[in-house]
C-alpha positions in Angstrom: 83.9 -18.7 -11.5 81.9 -15.4 -11.9 83.9 -12.3 -12.9 82.6 -8.7 -13.0 84.1 -5.3 -13.5 83.1 -2.2 -11.6 83.7 1.6 -12.3 83.8 3.6 -9.0 85.0 7.0 -7.6 87.1 5.3 -5.0 88.0 2.0 -3.6 85.4 2.2 -0.7 82.6 2.6 -3.3 84.0 -0.4 -5.3 84.1 -2.6 -2.1 80.5 -1.9 -1.4 79.3 -2.6 -4.9 81.4 -5.8 -5.0 80.0 -7.0 -1.7 76.5 -6.2 -2.7 76.7 -8.2 -6.0 79.2 -11.0 -5.3 79.3 -11.4 -1.5 82.1 -11.3 1.1 84.0 -14.2 -0.6 84.8 -12.2 -3.7 88.5 -11.6 -4.7 89.7 -8.4 -6.3 91.7 -9.4 -9.3 92.9 -6.0 -10.7 92.5 -2.3 -10.3 93.4 0.5 -12.6 92.5 4.2 -13.4 90.6 4.8 -16.5 89.1 7.9 -18.2 85.6 8.2 -19.8 85.9 7.8 -23.5 85.4 10.8 -25.8 86.1 14.4 -25.3 84.3 14.5 -22.1 87.0 12.3 -20.5 89.6 15.1 -20.8 87.5 17.4 -18.5 86.6 14.8 -15.9 88.8 13.1 -13.3 89.7 9.4 -14.0 87.6 6.7 -12.4 88.7 3.6 -10.6 88.1 0.3 -12.6 88.1 -2.8 -10.3 87.7 -6.4 -11.6 86.5 -8.9 -9.0 85.8 -12.7 -9.1 84.0 -15.3 -7.0 83.5 -19.0 -7.3 80.1 -19.8 -8.9 79.0 -22.3 -6.2 79.4 -19.8 -3.3 76.1 -18.2 -2.5 76.0 -14.4 -1.8 75.4 -13.7 1.9 73.4 -10.6 2.8 75.6 -7.6 3.4 75.7 -5.8 6.8 75.8 -2.1 7.4 79.3 -0.8 7.5 80.8 -0.8 11.0 84.0 -1.6 12.9 85.8 -4.6 11.3 85.8 -7.8 13.3 89.1 -9.4 14.2 90.5 -11.0 11.1 87.8 -9.7 8.8 88.4 -6.9 6.4 91.8 -6.2 8.0 93.8 -3.7 6.1 91.0 -2.0 4.2 88.9 -0.4 6.9 85.7 -1.2 5.2 84.5 -4.2 7.2 83.1 -5.7 3.9 84.9 -9.0 4.1 85.9 -8.7 0.4 89.4 -10.0 -0.2 91.9 -8.2 -2.4 95.1 -9.4 -3.8 97.8 -8.2 -1.5 95.3 -7.5 1.4 93.9 -9.5 4.3 94.1 -13.3 4.0 94.6 -13.1 0.2 97.9 -11.4 1.1 99.2 -14.5 2.7 101.3 -17.0 0.8 98.6 -19.6 0.7 95.9 -17.1 -0.4 98.2 -15.6 -3.1 98.9 -19.1 -4.5 95.2 -20.0 -4.5 94.4 -16.8 -6.4 97.1 -17.5 -8.9 95.7 -21.0 -9.5 92.3 -19.5 -9.9 93.5 -17.0 -12.5 95.4 -19.8 -14.4 92.1 -21.8 -14.5 90.3 -18.9 -15.8 92.9 -18.3 -18.5 92.9 -21.9 -19.6 89.1 -21.9 -19.8 89.1 -18.7 -21.9 91.8 -20.2 -24.1 89.7 -23.4 -24.7 86.7 -21.3 -25.7 88.5 -19.2 -28.3 90.8 -22.0 -29.5 89.9 -23.2 -33.0 88.7 -26.8 -33.0 91.3 -27.8 -35.6 94.1 -26.8 -33.3 93.2 -29.7 -31.1 94.1 -32.1 -33.8 97.2 -34.4 -33.5 100.2 -33.1 -35.4 99.9 -35.5 -38.3 96.2 -34.5 -38.8 97.1 -30.8 -38.6 99.5 -31.4 -41.6 96.9 -33.4 -43.4 94.3 -30.7 -42.8 96.6 -28.0 -44.2 97.1 -30.2 -47.3 93.4 -30.6 -47.8 92.8 -26.9 -47.6 95.5 -26.4 -50.3 93.3 -28.4 -52.5 90.6 -25.7 -52.3 88.1 -27.9 -50.5 87.0 -25.3 -48.0 86.9 -25.4 -44.2 83.5 -27.0 -43.8 84.4 -29.9 -46.1 87.8 -30.5 -44.6 86.4 -30.5 -41.1 83.9 -33.1 -42.2 86.7 -35.3 -43.8 88.7 -35.3 -40.5 85.8 -35.5 -38.1 86.4 -38.3 -35.5 89.8 -39.2 -36.7 91.8 -37.8 -33.7 92.3 -41.3 -32.2 92.6 -43.1 -35.6 95.9 -44.8 -36.6 97.8 -43.2 -39.5 97.3 -46.4 -41.5 93.5 -45.9 -41.6 93.2 -42.2 -42.0 93.8 -42.2 -45.7 91.2 -44.9 -46.4 88.6 -43.1 -44.4 89.3 -39.6 -45.9 89.3 -41.2 -49.4 85.9 -42.8 -48.7 84.5 -39.6 -47.3 85.8 -37.6 -50.3 83.9 -40.1 -52.6 80.7 -39.5 -50.6 81.1 -35.8 -50.9 81.7 -35.9 -54.7 79.0 -38.4 -55.6 76.1 -35.7 -55.7 78.4 -33.5 -57.9 78.8 -36.1 -60.8 76.4 -36.9 -63.6 78.3 -38.3 -66.6 75.4 -39.3 -68.8 73.2 -37.1 -71.0 70.3 -38.2 -73.1 70.0 -35.0 -75.2 70.5 -35.4 -78.9 71.9 -31.9 -79.4 74.8 -30.9 -77.2 76.6 -27.5 -77.3 79.9 -26.6 -75.7 80.6 -23.2 -74.3 83.4 -21.7 -72.2 86.2 -19.2 -72.0 88.9 -19.0 -74.7 91.8 -21.6 -74.6 90.0 -24.2 -72.3 90.2 -26.9 -75.0 86.5 -27.0 -76.2 87.2 -28.2 -79.7 89.6 -31.0 -78.6 87.0 -32.1 -75.9 84.2 -32.1 -78.4 86.3 -34.4 -80.7 87.0 -36.8 -77.8 83.2 -37.0 -77.1 82.4 -37.4 -80.8 84.9 -40.3 -81.1 83.4 -42.1 -78.1 79.9 -41.8 -79.4 81.0 -42.9 -82.9 83.6 -45.7 -82.1 82.4 -47.0 -78.8 78.5 -46.6 -79.0 78.2 -46.9 -82.9 76.1 -43.7 -83.0 75.9 -41.5 -86.1 77.4 -38.3 -85.0 77.2 -34.8 -86.7 79.4 -31.8 -86.0 78.6 -28.1 -86.2 81.0 -25.3 -85.5 80.1 -21.7 -84.7 83.7 -20.8 -84.1 84.5 -18.7 -87.2 86.5 -16.2 -85.2 89.6 -18.1 -84.2 92.1 -18.8 -87.0 92.2 -22.4 -88.0 89.2 -23.4 -85.7 87.1 -24.7 -88.6 90.1 -26.6 -90.1 90.9 -28.1 -86.7 87.4 -29.6 -86.3 87.2 -30.4 -90.0 90.3 -32.5 -89.6 88.8 -34.4 -86.7 85.7 -35.0 -88.7 87.5 -36.4 -91.7 89.6 -38.8 -89.5 86.4 -40.2 -87.9 84.3 -39.9 -91.0 81.8 -37.4 -89.4 79.9 -34.7 -91.4 80.7 -31.1 -90.4 78.5 -28.0 -90.9 79.7 -24.3 -90.4 77.2 -21.8 -89.2 77.9 -18.0 -89.0 74.4 -16.9 -88.0 71.5 -18.4 -86.0 69.6 -19.0 -89.3 72.5 -20.9 -90.7 72.6 -22.9 -87.4 69.0 -23.8 -88.0 69.7 -25.0 -91.5 72.7 -27.0 -90.3 70.6 -28.8 -87.8 68.1 -29.7 -90.6 71.0 -31.0 -92.7 72.0 -33.3 -89.8 68.5 -34.7 -89.0 69.7 -38.2 -89.6 72.3 -38.1 -86.9 71.8 -39.7 -83.6 74.0 -37.1 -81.8 74.8 -33.5 -82.9 77.7 -31.8 -81.2 78.0 -27.9 -81.5 81.4 -26.1 -81.0 81.1 -22.5 -80.1 83.6 -19.8 -80.0 85.5 -19.1 -76.8 84.3 -16.1 -74.9 85.8 -14.0 -72.2 83.5 -14.3 -69.1 83.4 -10.5 -68.7 82.4 -9.8 -72.3 78.6 -9.6 -72.0 78.1 -8.7 -75.7 79.9 -11.8 -77.0 78.1 -13.9 -74.4 74.8 -12.4 -75.7 75.8 -13.4 -79.3 76.3 -17.0 -78.3 73.1 -17.0 -76.5 71.4 -15.9 -79.7 72.7 -19.1 -81.4 71.7 -21.3 -78.5 68.1 -20.0 -78.5 67.7 -21.9 -81.9 68.1 -25.1 -80.0 66.3 -24.5 -76.7 66.4 -28.3 -75.8 70.1 -28.7 -76.2 72.3 -29.9 -73.4 74.8 -27.0 -72.8 78.2 -27.9 -71.3 80.4 -25.3 -69.7 84.0 -26.2 -70.3 86.6 -25.0 -67.8 90.3 -25.5 -67.5 91.8 -26.9 -64.2 94.9 -24.9 -65.0 93.0 -21.7 -64.5 92.9 -20.0 -61.1 89.8 -20.9 -58.8 88.8 -17.3 -58.7 88.7 -17.1 -62.5 86.8 -20.4 -62.8 84.2 -19.0 -60.3 83.8 -15.9 -62.3 83.2 -17.9 -65.4 80.6 -20.0 -63.6 78.7 -16.9 -62.7 79.0 -15.0 -66.0 78.1 -18.0 -68.3 74.9 -18.6 -66.4 73.1 -16.6 -69.1 73.8 -19.5 -71.5 71.9 -21.9 -69.2 74.5 -24.6 -69.0 73.4 -27.8 -67.3 76.7 -29.6 -67.0 80.3 -29.0 -66.5 83.5 -30.4 -68.2 87.0 -29.8 -66.7 90.0 -30.0 -69.0 93.7 -30.0 -68.4 93.4 -32.1 -65.2 96.9 -33.2 -66.0 98.3 -29.7 -65.8 97.3 -29.0 -62.2 98.4 -30.1 -58.8 95.0 -28.9 -57.3 92.3 -31.2 -58.6 90.2 -30.4 -55.5 89.2 -27.2 -57.1 86.8 -29.1 -59.3 84.8 -29.9 -56.2 84.6 -26.2 -55.2 83.6 -25.0 -58.6 81.0 -27.7 -59.1 79.4 -26.9 -55.7 79.4 -23.1 -56.6 77.9 -23.8 -60.1 75.1 -26.0 -58.7 75.3 -28.4 -61.7 77.0 -31.8 -62.0 80.3 -32.6 -63.7 80.0 -34.8 -66.8 83.7 -35.3 -68.0 87.2 -34.8 -66.9 89.8 -34.4 -69.6 93.3 -35.6 -68.6 95.4 -34.9 -71.7 95.3 -34.0 -75.4 95.1 -37.5 -77.0 91.8 -38.1 -78.8 89.8 -40.0 -77.6 91.8 -41.6 -74.9 92.4 -38.7 -72.5 88.8 -38.3 -71.3 87.1 -39.7 -68.3 83.5 -39.9 -67.4 83.0 -38.0 -64.1 83.1 -40.7 -61.5 83.5 -39.9 -57.8 86.0 -42.5 -56.9 88.3 -41.4 -59.8 88.3 -37.8 -58.8 88.6 -38.6 -55.1 91.7 -40.7 -55.8 93.2 -37.8 -57.9 92.6 -35.4 -55.0 94.1 -37.8 -52.4 97.2 -38.5 -54.6 97.7 -34.7 -54.8 97.3 -34.4 -51.0 100.0 -37.0 -50.2 102.3 -36.3 -53.1 104.7 -34.4 -50.9 103.8 -35.9 -47.6 102.3 -38.9 -45.9 98.6 -39.1 -45.0 98.3 -42.8 -44.7 98.2 -45.8 -47.0 95.4 -46.3 -49.5 95.0 -49.7 -51.1 
């Protein structure tokens, strides 16, 4: 159906324009008086706005000069145009009015389908699942991809399909292995950098039989040196303390015999550019180091994204997420990793050293996200 709106001085002018454009089978849907917008409209008479419609398949017949109306044609309007108006001529009959109402209902339904969001067409159980996935900070695009084509799927297979697709989306964001000898850990205050470093040191030392050396630059926080010193003594690892870039260079020389050297830095507020520049001065001593940005899952997504942007000056190449056990929104890891553009290396799931640390594996995080999704509802069984 073709719909068109006209502005005219009177109905006669509107009829002529409708017939010229839409033909004699057009139906007038609505009329109203409107004023020209702006201040000019106050000084000019209102104009007549007429909305007309015609079926798309009906060809427009050439118009004839105005003349006396033929019997049964244009009755009631005196124009002889043949244009039908709601309440006039044959459109005024009961059958014509009902046909017009059906046409308007069809138009309304078609427009509703056009503007209706795609997700609103999902079955009720998928609507609920979609909302739970969005609450995991996965984003509209990812959630749409996860649920694509599942409208007819049974509840018992939805969970397995979504879990599999989550795994596929996470795979490019994971890279647990680093071959760099020197590894530095940076991040905001309170995210657990020192504890995470100790867990990684223990794994290198106990599980891979590597000789590990520790360096701390964190001489600001009370007890920071003692904390790492205690870990080092328990594991039998040497510890160096560096207060300046020159001392860091000397510490690296003292640990030349170590297979892996892990550097702990002081926590920095993401918005404090001066402190970030100070840390960058230390890292410039070891340009080939693998720099890990450590973030807490217990931090708001907005704050994690801010840290991702502000710490870019330190040229981090991998992410570590801590306190995964303290959040019910593990899906934020996916959003932050995608925004950072670098892979995730480790996920810390508690405070126990060295146990509460997982290498970043897609299927492990996918299962954690899915478990958070279905924790308070049913999304289908997963074997």
